[in-house]
N, C-alpha and C positions, 0 to 999 in steps of 0.2 A: 374699965377703959383706961383708968389711970395706971394700972399695972402694965397694960399693953404699951402705953407711951413710955413708961419707965424702962421697959425691956428694950424698946426700940432705941432710946437715947443711950442706954448702956451698950448696946450692940454697935452703934455708930461710933462711940468713943473708943471701943475696943479695936475697930477697924482703923481708926486714925492712929492709935498707938502701934498697931502692927505694921503700919506703913514705914515706921522708922526701924523696925527690926528686919534684918536681912532674912530672906527666904532660906538660904543655905548658910551653914556655919562658915564656909570658906569665902563668902562675899565680904568685901571690905567696903563698908558704908562710908568711911571717912574719905576715901579716894573719890567717891562720886560727888561729894560736897565741894571739893576743891575746884577751882576754875581751870579749865583746860583750853589750850590753844587749838582752835579748829583750823585744819588745813583743807583747802578746797579738794573735793573728791577727785577731780581730774588730775591734780598735781601728784597724787599718790601713785598714779599709774603711768607717769610720763617716762618713757624709755628712750634713751638716745639711739639714733639710727645706726651708729657704728657698732653698738652692742648687738643689735639685731643681725647686722651683716656678719659679725664675727661668730655669733651663735650659729647662723646658717652655714657658714664655712666649716665650722667644727662638726656640725651634724652631717654635712655632706661627706666630709672626709671620713668620719666614723662609719657611715653607711657603706662607703666604697671599701674600706678596710674589712668590714664585716662581710661584704659580698665576696671579696677575694678569699678570705678564710673559709667561708661557706662553700665556695666552689672547690677548693682543695679538699675540704672535708667530705663533700659529696662524692668527689672522684675516688677518694680513698675508700669510702663505704661501698660504692658501686664495684670497685675492684675486689674488695673483700667478699662481697656477695657472689661475684662472678667466679672467683677462685673456689669458694666453698661449693657452689653448684657444680663446677667442673669436677671437683674431687668426688662429690656425691655421685655424679653420673659415671665416673671411672670405676668407682667401687661397685655400683650396680651392674655395669657391664662385666666386670671381673666375676661377680657372683653368677651372672647368667652363663658366662662361658664355663665356669666351673661346674655348674649344674648340667650343662649339655655335653661335657666330655664323655661320660659313660655312654651316652646316646650315640655319639660319633663312633666310638669303638664298636658298639653293638651293630650299628648300620653296616660298618665295614665287614664284620664277621657274617652278618646275614647275607650280604651280597656275595661273599666268598663261598658260603655254603650253598647258595642257590646255583652258582656256576659249577660247582663240583658234583 
């Protein structure tokens, strides 16, 4: 029982000594021992009202500028898609006309031979 008590007291003294040693190497223990001036929590987040108004004004202006640029960009993209689709349809129509040219000539010759 005396060895159990010796182990317990040794363990308690080790824990007390480890309380002084920082957990991480980067921790600065000396800074925590110095006295610090505490500032009330609410004063840390006090924002003047004119700052909020100016931020809101800047955000609104930036949003409207972004909207103007977005509208122009969307119009340009829509025009590009429209022109590409129009070109694609023209090419498809030209291909179909080209494929049906021999048929047109053959129909005319067939009609001519039937009448003769």
